[in-house]
C-alpha positions in Angstrom: -10.4 60.0 -176.5 -12.8 62.7 -174.8 -15.2 63.2 -177.9 -15.4 59.5 -179.2 -18.5 57.6 -178.1 -17.9 54.6 -175.4 -15.8 51.5 -177.3 -17.7 49.0 -176.1 -16.4 45.3 -176.3 -19.1 43.5 -175.1 -22.0 42.5 -172.6 -23.5 39.7 -170.2 -26.7 40.6 -168.8 -26.3 43.8 -167.1 -22.3 44.2 -166.8 -20.4 45.8 -169.9 -16.9 46.0 -170.9 -15.9 49.0 -172.4 -12.8 51.5 -172.5 -13.2 54.4 -170.5 -14.0 58.3 -172.5 -13.7 60.9 -170.4 -12.1 61.7 -166.7 -14.7 61.1 -165.0 -15.0 57.6 -166.0 -10.8 57.2 -164.9 -11.9 58.9 -161.6 -14.5 56.1 -161.2 -11.7 53.4 -161.8 -9.7 55.3 -159.5 -12.3 55.3 -156.4 -12.7 51.3 -157.3 -8.8 51.1 -157.3 -8.8 52.8 -153.5 -11.8 50.5 -152.5 -9.7 47.4 -153.4 -6.4 48.2 -152.7 -6.5 50.9 -149.5 -9.6 50.1 -148.0 -9.6 45.7 -148.4 -5.9 45.2 -148.8 -2.5 46.7 -147.2 -2.2 49.7 -149.5 -0.5 52.9 -147.5 -2.4 56.2 -148.2 -0.9 59.5 -148.3 -2.7 62.4 -147.2 -3.7 63.8 -150.5 -4.9 59.9 -151.2 -7.1 59.7 -148.3 -8.5 63.1 -149.0 -9.4 62.4 -152.7 -10.2 58.4 -152.1 -8.8 57.7 -155.2 -5.6 55.7 -156.4 -4.1 57.4 -158.8 -0.2 58.0 -160.1 1.1 60.1 -163.0 1.1 57.5 -165.1 -3.1 57.2 -165.6 -3.5 60.2 -167.8 -1.5 58.0 -170.8 -3.2 54.8 -169.8 -6.2 53.3 -171.5 -8.6 52.3 -168.7 -10.9 49.1 -169.5 -14.2 49.5 -167.0 -16.8 46.7 -165.9 -19.7 48.1 -165.7 -22.9 47.0 -164.0 -26.0 48.7 -165.6 -28.5 47.4 -162.8 -29.0 50.4 -161.0 -29.1 52.5 -164.1 -31.6 50.2 -165.7 -33.4 50.4 -162.3 -33.5 54.0 -162.3 -34.9 54.2 -166.3 -31.0 55.4 -167.1 -30.7 58.8 -165.0 -28.2 56.8 -162.7 -24.5 56.4 -164.2 -23.7 52.1 -164.2 -21.5 51.5 -161.4 -18.1 50.3 -162.1 -16.9 47.3 -160.4 -13.9 46.0 -162.5 -11.0 47.7 -164.2 -7.6 47.2 -165.7 -5.3 49.5 -167.4 -3.4 49.3 -170.2 -0.5 51.1 -172.2 0.5 50.5 -175.4 4.4 50.3 -176.6 4.4 53.7 -178.9 2.2 55.6 -176.4 4.8 54.9 -173.2 7.5 55.7 -176.3 6.2 59.1 -176.1 6.2 59.7 -172.8 8.0 58.0 -169.7 8.3 54.5 -171.0 6.2 51.6 -169.2 5.3 52.0 -165.4 7.0 48.4 -164.6 10.6 49.9 -165.6 10.3 51.1 -162.0 10.5 47.7 -160.7 12.3 45.3 -163.3 14.8 46.0 -165.9 12.4 45.4 -168.8 14.3 47.6 -171.1 16.9 44.9 -172.7 14.1 42.8 -173.5 11.9 45.3 -175.7 15.0 46.2 -177.6 16.0 43.3 -177.9 12.5 41.9 -179.3 11.7 45.7 -181.2 10.5 46.1 -183.7 9.3 42.7 -184.3 7.4 42.6 -181.4 5.2 45.4 -180.0 4.6 45.5 -176.7 1.7 46.4 -173.5 1.9 47.0 -170.2 -1.4 45.9 -168.0 -1.5 46.5 -164.8 -4.3 47.7 -161.5 -6.3 45.2 -161.9 -9.2 45.0 -159.4 -12.7 43.8 -159.3 -15.4 44.9 -156.4 -15.3 41.8 -154.1 -19.2 41.2 -154.6 -18.5 41.1 -158.3 -15.0 38.5 -158.1 -17.0 35.8 -160.3 -15.7 34.0 -163.4 -17.8 35.9 -165.5 -16.9 38.8 -164.1 -13.0 37.9 -164.8 -14.1 36.5 -168.1 -15.4 39.7 -169.3 -12.6 41.8 -168.3 -10.1 39.4 -170.0 -12.5 39.6 -173.1 -12.0 43.2 -173.0 -8.4 42.8 -172.7 -8.2 40.4 -175.3 -9.9 42.2 -177.6 -7.6 45.4 -177.2 -4.7 43.5 -177.8 -6.1 42.2 -181.0 -7.4 45.5 -182.3 -4.4 47.0 -182.1 -1.8 44.3 -182.7 -0.3 43.6 -179.7 2.5 40.9 -179.4 3.3 40.7 -176.0 1.7 41.6 -172.6 3.7 42.4 -169.6 3.2 43.8 -165.8 3.5 43.1 -162.2 1.0 40.6 -160.7 1.0 40.5 -156.8 0.8 38.6 -153.6 -0.5 40.3 -150.5 1.9 41.1 -147.8 5.8 41.9 -148.1 7.1 39.0 -146.5 8.3 36.5 -149.5 8.8 33.7 -146.8 4.8 33.5 -146.6 5.0 32.8 -150.0 7.7 30.4 -150.5 6.1 27.6 -152.1 4.1 29.8 -154.8 7.2 31.7 -154.9 9.6 28.8 -155.4 7.2 27.0 -157.4 6.9 30.0 -160.0 10.3 29.9 -160.2 11.4 26.6 -161.0 8.4 25.9 -163.7 7.7 29.2 -164.7 10.9 31.3 -165.1 11.1 32.8 -168.1 13.9 31.6 -171.0 16.5 33.5 -171.6 15.3 35.2 -174.6 12.2 36.7 -172.7 13.8 37.0 -169.3 13.7 40.1 -167.1 15.4 40.7 -164.0 14.2 43.0 -161.0 16.7 45.7 -160.4 19.6 44.9 -158.1 18.6 46.7 -155.2 14.9 45.8 -155.2 15.9 42.2 -156.4 14.1 39.5 -153.9 15.4 35.7 -154.6 11.8 33.7 -155.7 13.9 30.1 -155.0 13.4 30.2 -151.5 13.1 26.0 -151.9 15.1 23.9 -153.7 12.7 22.0 -156.2 12.0 18.8 -154.3 10.8 20.7 -151.3 8.1 22.6 -153.4 4.6 20.9 -153.2 2.9 21.5 -156.1 -0.5 21.1 -154.7 -0.1 23.6 -152.1 1.9 26.2 -154.3 -0.8 26.2 -157.2 -3.6 26.9 -154.2 -1.4 29.6 -152.9 -1.2 31.3 -155.9 -3.2 34.4 -156.8 -6.0 34.0 -159.0 -4.8 36.6 -161.4 -1.1 34.9 -161.3 -2.6 31.5 -161.9 -4.7 32.6 -164.7 -1.6 34.1 -166.6 0.1 30.9 -166.2 -2.4 28.7 -167.6 -2.4 31.0 -170.6 1.5 30.3 -171.0 2.7 33.1 -169.3 6.3 33.3 -168.0 7.7 34.8 -165.0 10.8 37.6 -164.4 14.1 36.9 -162.5 13.6 38.0 -159.0 10.4 39.4 -156.8 10.0 42.7 -155.6 8.7 44.3 -152.4 6.0 47.2 -153.0 5.6 48.9 -149.6 3.5 51.2 -150.3 1.2 48.8 -151.8 2.0 46.1 -149.3 2.7 43.2 -151.9 5.5 41.0 -153.1 5.6 41.5 -156.7 6.7 39.2 -159.8 6.7 40.0 -163.1 4.4 38.4 -165.8 5.4 38.4 -169.8 2.8 36.7 -172.0 3.8 36.8 -175.5 0.6 36.0 -177.7 2.3 33.4 -179.6 2.9 31.8 -176.2 -1.1 31.7 -175.4 -2.2 28.4 -175.6 -4.2 27.9 -179.0 -7.2 25.7 -176.8 -8.4 29.4 -175.7 -8.7 30.3 -178.8 -12.2 28.9 -179.4 -13.4 30.4 -176.4 -11.7 34.1 -176.4 -11.3 34.4 -180.5 -7.8 34.0 -182.6 -5.0 36.5 -182.9 -6.1 37.5 -186.5 -9.6 38.1 -185.7 -11.8 40.2 -184.3 -14.8 38.2 -183.6 -15.5 36.3 -180.8 -17.8 33.2 -179.5 -17.7 34.6 -176.0 -19.6 37.5 -176.2 -21.8 38.8 -178.7 -23.5 41.9 -177.1 -26.4 40.5 -174.8 -25.1 37.0 -174.6 -24.4 35.1 -171.3 -21.8 32.8 -170.2 -23.0 28.8 -170.1 
């Protein structure tokens, strides 16, 4: 990976999405994650994390890291400065996870039975640590990041994406409407369901269906979770409190076959590597 040229998946003006190709790229992604998770949100940093000012864990070396880069500063200085990392996602293919310690998500959810039941017919990929620098949280940046992710999925023949998505805060009752909405309307069917480990499991059906205000619940959903649902994702059984990051996590399971077909005209069909969204240098309307 370190000797290969950057794998670019597209560009909109000065913004480009590509894979990290060397350790310094990953360190820049980790610094962005620190800025968002620890400085802006509620993650708790230990002494080493505070000194390094990077969010890192033992899984980072085996993940691929998608980066959204802003080339504005590099272009202004005639290329002498590196572009700024303003968005990131990390992804882990099943074949790589099987050669190491498995998926990170297994720490919170018992996903092993699901993977065993669906393999080898389905190839899984874990995604996580998604974040975008605050000034760049626009439709353009988010769509660029998703385009990179989707291109990677198609390039590697991935059939199922899974991973944890988060609500900020560790009080599930503060998210009663949204969590109950997810449980009653988006709970994975039995064949795609995975459950939070018993010692971590937090009930999501805090409110009965008749007490859920659908409009308020949708408004309360974090944008990332809302985006997954629009694509056709399911959620797992139970939430998990992550005290280190100060979040309430839910499991997202998104089989490619469940993605709503209307999105293919925008991002490209599963069996094609082409895209109508992002020929290099194009812009969104």
